[in-house]
C-alpha positions, 0 to 999 in steps of 0.5 A: 943349651945356653951359650953366653958371650959378651952381653949376648945369650943364645938359647937353643931350646927356643932358638932365640938370640938375646942382648942384655936379656932382650930378644933380638929380631934376626933372620933364621939363617943368620941365627943358624950361622951364629949358632953353628960357629958357636957350637964349633968354636974350637975349630975353623969352619969352611965355607963349604961346611957352612953351605952344607950345614945351613942351606943343605941342598939349596943353591946359594951364591958365594956373595950370599954366604958373605952377606950372611956372615956380614949380617951375623957380625952386624947383629953381634956388634962386630964387623970385617975390620974388628973381627972380635967375634967372628974371624975370617981365616983367609983361604980356610973359612971362619971361626968364632973367637969370643970368650963363651960360657956354656950352661944348661937351660934357664929361663931368660928374657921373653920366656921368663917374663911370659911365664909370670903373666900367664894367669892374667891373660885371657884365652885367645882365638886362634884365627884372630891371632893368625889374622893379627900376625898377617896384618903385622907382617904386611905392615912391617914389610910395607914399611921396608918396601915403601920407605924412601930410598936411603944409602946402604945395603938395606935400602929399597929401590923406590922406583920399582917396588915389586914382590912375590909371596912364595908358598909358605912351607909346612913344618908341622910335625904331622906335615898336615897343615899345607892348606893352613900354610898356603892359606896364610901365604895367600892372605898376605898376598891378597893384602899386599895387592891393596897397597898402592904402588906395590906390584904383586905377582899372582898366587898362580905364578908365585906358588908355581915354584913350590917344591922346586929347586930354584934360586931366588934370582931365577924366581925374580927373573921369571916373575919380574919382581925385585923382592921375594917373601918366603916363610914357614908355618909350624903348628902343633896343638895350640903352638904356632910358629910363623917365620917370614923373610923379605929378600932382595932378589938381585943379591939375595940379601935379607932385608927383614925377617921375623919369627913369631912364636905364639902360645895360642892359649896365652898371648892373644891379648898382648898381640891384639893390643900391639897389632891394633896400635901398629896398624892404626898408626901406620894405616894412613901414612903407609897403607892408604886404605888397606883393610883389616882381615874380617873376623870369622870363627876359627873352625869355619875359617879352617874349613874355608881354607881346606875348601879353597885348597881342594877347589884348586885341584879342580877334579870332580872328587875334589870339587865335591869335597870342597862343596861339603866343606864350604857348606860346613864352614858357612853353617858355623859362621854365615857372616864371612863374605869370602866363604859365600864367594867360594861357595858361589864359585864351586856351585858355578863350576858344578853348573858350568861343567854339568854337560849332560843335564842343565843344573839350574839348581846349582846355578841359582844357588851360586847366584844367591850365594854371591848376592849374600857375599856382597850384602855382607861385605860390599867392599869385597872385590872378588864377590863382584868378580864372581857376580860378573860370571853369573851375569854373563851366563844370564846374558845380562851384559849391562850388569856384567859391565857394572860389576867388573868396573866395581871389582876393578875399582876395589882391587885392580891388581888381583889376578883373579879379577884380571882373569874375570875381566879378560873373560868378560871382554872375550864374551862381549866380543871386545877381542882387541882389548882382550888381547891387549889386557892379556899381553900386558898381564903376561908381561907383568906376571909371566907364569900366570898360566890362565892368561895363556889359555885365555889368550890362546882362545882369543887368538883362535877366534881371530884365526891367528892360528900360530899364536893360538897354538903357541899360547895353548902349548904354554898353558899345557906346560903348566897343566898337561892334563887340563880339561879341554886343553887337547880339544882346543889344540885339536880345533887349532890344528883343524883350522890350520888344515892339519887334520891327522894331527887334530885327530891325534890331539882329540884322542888325547882329551881327558874329558869325556864330553870334550873328547867325543865332541872334538872327535866329531869334528876331527873324524869328519875332517879326516873323511871317516863319515860313518864314524862321524855320523855315529859320534854326532848321533851320540852327542845329540842323544847324550848332550843335545838337551843341555848343549844345543849350541855345541851341536849347532857348531858341529853341524856348521862345521859339516856345512849343514846350515839348516840343522846348524840354525835349527840347533842355534834357535833351540839354544836361543829359545832355551836361553842357554847360558853358553850361547854367547860363547858358542856364537864366537866359535870358528866353525860358525864362520861357515854361516856368516854368508847366510842371511839368517846369520845377521838376523840371529846375532842381532836378536841376541842383543849383542852390545855395540862394538862386538866383533861379530857385528862388524865381522872384523878379524882384527877384533 
């Protein structure tokens, strides 16, 4: 249907508002309000009816409705004084009063112009179109966020530029493009972290609100941000529609919005020229080094997004599928550094969680993959972060320090880089610095759950037991079925002397190894020595060849120093990757008074400043 009034036209087939046959940029909900009032122009529409029709089940404040009406009037050249198009009926609602003509569909403006040019435009690449869309969105939003503060409702607070990118919604017909929608959201988020002066909430925090009925003010408060980006993706065949909105949290006003409709087979050349021109003009003035997305084969990129989506599920089944998908992605296009980095991370996960048998093959492939990633793109921060994890497993502390410094220099605001930096501080024994980093990270990004887990571990190592338990409980809130979570709670309770509660937690553990291992501690602490001996024998039989350091830890807990040192020596001789982590375990405190302890930790080659060299409980 076509509605025409004054010099405006509404086309309900392509959801466009045109002025003098030129399309206007308009926030979708503002468009929906105008359309709804036009369609019901013969009567007064109440605020409650607008609320139910436009926002449906969302909770929206009265001020937000008023702001949207104000925006609708503004785009139509109207205001609250004139009320020549939208009239307020006090105590009743609103009514569209402009003279309006209704006719059947006709081609106008952008669509008509595009149809005359179809034969002159070459077939584009879907991935490049997506990348250009992302770059255009980042640049346009950067203009709004980083421009100097001016008077008026749309001005941006230059003193506190902070933003969260919510998970984009999948509005595709088959509802099967969630990985694509989330992938685009994450790409935007990653690019925003490279904008100087802009603080960005992590993916974990921002995406935690997915499918939750919360207001934007709640999101802003919990994430400690002033602006939110939300959007949607609709992908059907070669058609792609991306809708994005930048919203100020304190009054839920829409600062900027845009809808991008792309016929993947027709419009790439036009978008290419526009995106390149805009990004090149604004890069020096606004983005100060923000890099472009790396070109990659679209089929490879699709597999890459699917692999990431499965990796985040973190189950044995999903990781197996992710490994195959990322391998297939690299087989199609072997020149994409992020794919090699994800390939390394998956193989690293496989190697680390191979409890029964050491998987040296997976580890070596993980190392080769991240080396390849750095060769392809020496400026890719996440590759250096992944290399740090490899270095730590190899006990190469100097290389780990060098690579974490490089990763931070390339992208200090990346939540994944902060996570790796925290783990590096933990394994190099810099526990006081680790706590400071994690507490600061939580203050800036309070819903990034991994920070609570890491903080709980450090508190446990330092015997700050109440704080350790509280932090792990916060992590449990986000991941009630996380691997080793109940095991960690059990160890904290054992340190507190709450042995019965520790046994209950141990029995809740979801991972076979961590359940058996933790039961070995808890049953011994509760005096069931026969059962404790049975568990110890089983642990040695099943896991002893791969996890000798863990066996040593259990012997130390049982005050069997000779066997504890025996298994520590086995771990050292085999250069077991996990040894530099195990030596921090609280059960090994029972060995500190033994002369063999200082000899052992000194020959490992711990760096100066490691807390164990000083035996300081304050880190």
